[in-house]
N, C-alpha and C positions, 0 to 999 in steps of 0.2 A: 656565351652571351646571347647568341641568336635565339636560344630557347627562351630566355627571359623576355626578349623583345617581342617574340611571337605571343607570349602569354599576356603581355601588356596590351597589345593590340586587340587580342581576343576579348579582354575585359572591357576595353573602351567601346568596342563594337556591339556589346550586349545591350538589348533594349528590353525594358520591362513589359510583360504581356498586358494587353488592354481588355477591359470589359466590353460587353456589347454596346454600352453607351458611349464607348470611346474614351473613357477616363483611364488613366494609368492606375493599375492596382497598387503599385509601389507608392505612388503619390498619395492615394486615398488612405493607405495605412499610415503613412508618415504623418499626415495631418492630424490623426487621432492621437498619436503618441509623441508628437514633437514637443508639446508644452512641458510635460513632466521631465523629459530628457534634458531640455534646456535648463530646467531649474537645478538639475543635479550636476551638470558639468561646471567645473571651475576653470578659470583661465589662469595664466601666470600672474596676473595682477592680484588674484585672491591669495596667492601664496606670499609669505613674508619675503620681501626682496632681499633681505640680508641672508636668509637661509638659502635662497636660490643662488645667490652670488657665491656663497661658500661651497655649495654642492658642485657648481660648475668649476670653481677653482680647483677643487679636489680631483675632479675627473680629468681636467686638462693637465694638471701638474703631475698626476700619476702616469698619464700617457707619455709625457715628456721624459719622466724619469726612467720609464721602461725602454725607451728608444735607445738603441746603441748602434752606431755605424759599424760597417764591416772593418774599417781600419782600427777603431777603438777596440773591437772584439779581438782582432789579431794581436794588438798590443797587450791587452789584458792576458790572453792565453800565453803569450811569449813570456811575460813577467812571471806568471804562475809556473811555467815549465822551468825557467831559469832558477827560480827560488827552490823548486823541488830538487834540481840537480845539485845546487849549492848545499842544500841540507844533507843530501846523500854523500857528497864528497867530503863535507866537513867532518863527518864521523871518521873518515879515514885519514885526512890530512890536518895537521895541527898548524903548520906554518901558513900564513896568509898568502904569501907569494906562490907557494907550492899549490895552494888551493885554487888560485886563479888559473894556473897552468893546467891543473887537473880538470877544471870546469871547461876550459877552452878545448882540451883534447876530447872530452866527452861530447861536447857539442859537435865537433868536427866528425867524430865517429858516428853519431846519430844521423847527421845530415848525409854522410856517405852511404850509410846503410839504407836509409829511406830512398835515396836516389838510385840504389841498385849498383853503386860503384864499388862497394866494399867487398874485397875478396881476401879471405884469410888463407894462408898457405899451410895446409895441414896434410896434403897428400904424401909428402916426403916423410912425415912422422909415422905413417902406417907401415905395418909389416904383415906378411902373410901368416895367418894363424895355422897352426898344425891341425890335422884332422881330429885328433882326440879333444881339441879345445872346442870343437863345434858342439852345440847343444841342440838336440833334435827332439821334437815333441809331437805326439800323436793325440788325436782327440776327435777328429771329424771322420765320418764314414766315407765321404766322397771327396773329390779333389778340392783343395783350397783355391779360392779365387781372388782374395784381397786380404790385406793386412795393414794395420796402422798402429802407431805407438802413442800412448798418452803423452801430453806435454811435459810431464815430470819424469818420463822414461821409466816409470815403475810398472806399467801394465801394457800388455799387447792385446789387441782385438783382432780376431781372425774370422773370416766368412768363408762359406763353402757352398758347393752345389747341393749339399744335404739340407739347405735352407736354414741353417743355424748360424748363430754368432757366439763365439766363445771369448771370454775375458780371462787372461792369463797373468799371473804374477811373474815378473821377469826374474826376480831374485830367487824365488823358490821353484819356479817352473811349474807350479800347480795351477790347475784350472779353478778360477774363482767363481765364475758364473757362466751359465749357458742360456741363451735365448733360443728356445727350441723352435724348430720349423714344423710346419703342418703340411697336410696333403693339399694338392692343387684342387681348387674348387671350394675350399673351406675358408675363403678370405673373410666372409661375413662373421664367422664365429671364432676364428683363430687369430690371436693378437699378433703372433709372429709372422715371419715370411712363409709363403706357401709355394715358392718357386725358387730357382737358383738365385742366390745373391751374387751380383757381379762386381760390386764396388763398395768401398767404405771411405769415410772421411770423418775426422774429429776436429772440432773447433779449437782454436789456439788457446782458449781459456779452459778447455776440457769439460765444458758444460753440455755439449751436444755431440752425439754420434749419429751420423747419417749413413743409411744403407740403401742402395738401389738394387732392384731385382728384375727378373724376367717378366714379372707381371706389370711392368710399366709404372711401378710405384716406388716412392721414396719414403722410408719410415725413419722417424727420429726417435732416438733412445737416450736415456740418461746414462752416461758412462759410469756413474758412481754405483748405481744399483741395478743397471740394465732394465729399468722400467720403461714402458712405452710412453711416448710424449705426444706424437702427432703423425699423421699420414698425409703426404702430398700426392695428389693425382693431377695429371695433365699431359704427361707424355703418351704418345701413341705407339710406342715400341719399348723394348727392353732398355732399362736405364744402365748404360755402360760406364758412366763415370760421375762422381760427385766430388766437389772441392769447396771448402770454406775459404772465404777471403780472410787473410790473416788479420787478427785484431778486431774482427767483426763477427756478426752472426748472419752475414749474407752468404747464401748457399748457391753455388752454380751446379747445374747438372746437364749431362749430355746423354743422347740416346741413339738407338738405331733408327729413330724417326727423323734423323738428320738435323735436329734443332738443339739449341742450347736454351735452357730456361733459368731464370733468376728468381730466387725465393727469399723472402724475409722470414727468418726463423723466429725472431722476436714477436712478429705480428701473426705468425702462422699463415702467411699469405703469399700468393703468387704475385710476382712483380712484372715480368715481361718475358717475351720469347725472342730469340735471336736466330735469324735465318742466314744461310750462306753456303753450307756444305752441300755437296751433291751426292753423298753416299753416307752410310751409317757412320756415326762418330764413335771412335774407339777409346778415347781418353781425354781427360781434362785436368787442369791444374790452375792454381791462383796463388798470388802472394799479397803484398800489402796494398798495392794500387787497385783501383776499381776496374780490374781487368780479369779476363779469363783466357786461357790458351787451350786449344783443342787440336787433336790429331784426327784427320778426316778419313782414315781408312783407305779405301780403294780410290778415292778422288786424289790421293797423293798430295794432299795439301795440309798446311798448318795454318790455323786462324788465331790471331790475337784480337779479342773483342774489347774495344774501348767503350765501356758502358756509358760514361758521362758524355763522351763526344759523339755517341751513336754512330761509330764507325768501326772498321776492322782492318787489320793488316793481313796480307796473304803471303805465304811462303811455299816454295816448291823446291825439291831437291832429291828426294828418293825416287827410285825406279819401281818400287813395289808399294804395297799397301802400308801406310804408317800406322803402327799398332799401339804406340805409347809415346808420351811426352812428359817432360818434367822441367820445371823452371829451376835454374841455378841461382839467378838473381833477377832483378827487374829488367836487365838488359840482355841476358843470355839464357839459352835453354838447350836441352838435349832431346833427341828423338831416336826411336828405334823402329825398324821396318821389317816387312816380310822378306825383303831381299837380303837379310842378314847384314845389314849395314846400320851404323850409328852415325848420326850427324850432330855437329856442334854448331850453334847458330848465334847470331847477334840480331836484335830487333831492328837494327839499322840496315841490315842487308837482306835482300830477298832470296839469296842463295846461301847455302851453309858455308861457314868458315872452314870447317873440316869435315871430311867424310871418311869413315873407316869402313872399308869393304871387308866381307868375310870376318866380321868382328868376333863371331863365335865359331870359327873353324869353317872348313870347306863343306861341301855337300855331304850329308850324313849317309849312313848305311842304308836307310830306307829310300834313298833317292830324292829326298826333299831338302830344301834349305832349312837351316837352323833359324827359324823366325826369332827376331828379338821380341820377346813377350813382355818385358818389363824394364824400365829404366827409372833411376832415382838420383837425386843429388843431395849432398849435404849442403843446404842452402847457404849462400854467401861464402862458399869456399871453392877450392879447386878439385874437390873430390866427387866423383860420380861412380855409379855402378850399373851393370846391365845383366839381364838374365835371359836364357833361352831354354831349349830342351837338349842341349849338347852335353849336359851333366856338369856344368860349371856356372858359378856366378863370377863375373869378371869385374874387377875394380880398376878405375882409370884415373889418370891425372890430367887436368886441363892445363895447358901451357900458358905462357905469358900472353895477356890480352886475348885468351881463348883462341889462339891461332894454331894450337896443336892438341892432340889427344893421344896420350901414350899409355899403354897397359902397365899396371903396377903388379898385379898378381891375380890368380884365379883360385876359387875355392870350390872343391868338389861337392856338388849338390845334384842328386839324381832325380830327374823328373822335369815337368814343365814348371818353370819359375814364373808364377802368375802375379806375384807382387813383391816389391822391394821397398824398404824404408830404412833410412838412417835414424839413429837416435839423435835427439837434439844436441846432446853433448859430444856426439861423434865417437862414442866409445864402442858402439856395436852396430851391426847391420842385421836386419831380419828379412827372411825370405819365406814367402808362401809357396808351397810346392804341391803339385798334384800330378796324377797320371794323365790328365787331359788339359788341353788349352781351356782357359776360363770362358771363352765365348763359343766354344764348339767341341765337336768330338772327331776332328779330322784324323787324329792319331790317338792311340792308347798305349802308354808305356807300362806294360804289365810288371816290369821289374821295379818300377818306382813305387814309393809309398807316399800316401797322402799325409802331410804334416807341415810343420814350419820349423825353421832353423834360426838360431842366434849365432851370428858370425862375429866373434870378438875382433876388434881392430887393434888389439894390444894396447898397452899403456902409453905407447909413444904417440897415440893420436889424441890424447887429452888436451885440455886447454883450448878447445874450440871457442869458448865464450870469452877468451881473453883474460881470464882470471888466473 
């Protein structure tokens, strides 16, 4: 507003230059041309009054029709949503009274899920798979760093330090497509990544695949044909994590530059930057709410960023660098740290509800701790998993009200587990494995092989979607 006020004053203070005789140049010119201009200008009285009245009536009436209060909009959307649910349930239920009960149950289910209170009990339905049941795939030359599953659970995308992204068919195990990497320094001519890819994320509708790399860039790809879409620049350090807000095309990213950035994928635009961490950020996650959660590495903190409120929540609990974080629901999350501990949290408590020390065994043969390198959760359930370099992926059960965390079983996977993801139907778990940690080369497990693994959770774990 101040800009416009200044502009107005500047215009009012302007004076026309004068001739040597002292007459205004503007006035002398105006006197010569004023007569013809006056003859051409028409006033409102020259226009037919009925036409003017009709035009004004149309303008005002259209404005009034377009106006809709917030309360009216909420009511309209609620009616549309209720009609949609009734139509869906009507196909399944013939009896009218049964239909009402089904609609009421569906509404209660949706409300609980959106509020983050819904927790499906599936952990007890899982059983440890036998080693022959594991499916191992090779295809990258260097250690894998990230892995995601398409929303329909038909495809898996893997990223590696060889700068490439591979698309795999889950059923056949065949590689469908490869986005080849290029040499460092060829960013201007090579369409793919030219440095280590550190993170992957796929939108909930499966339309966008985001990848962050050591070159401080985020590249968007089409998951269908792996074609290039756009490139986001803005971070001043390697991009260590990316996450889509569920149900939207809002993208969150974190970096070693200690900031979180928000991007609009639809508009291909940068939105804002969030500050608060005092060390390089190691991981990020997001669910339905307009929030993001980040693990702060060596500052030993977890931040929940409330975007609309322009505020953040701060959590402390680990004694070592926090390496990974994953949301279980809108109210609970899990973290893994360098001190070989796993913590289970509530957003209402600043300290963890549960801390499991030596979660992946005691000190290893090389004299170092078994860092927790990856954690994941089957969202809105009591099932979580963790990975390290101890040669096992461990699956855990969250107790009632998330007050306990008990081990279910462990699956032998040799190497650094740099990424973990559950399928949306809960039928399997995938793990990205490498000889090195995804963010560095502190150790090199020469006996391990670079690849990814499908861990079936057996048929007992089905019915996650309640059908």
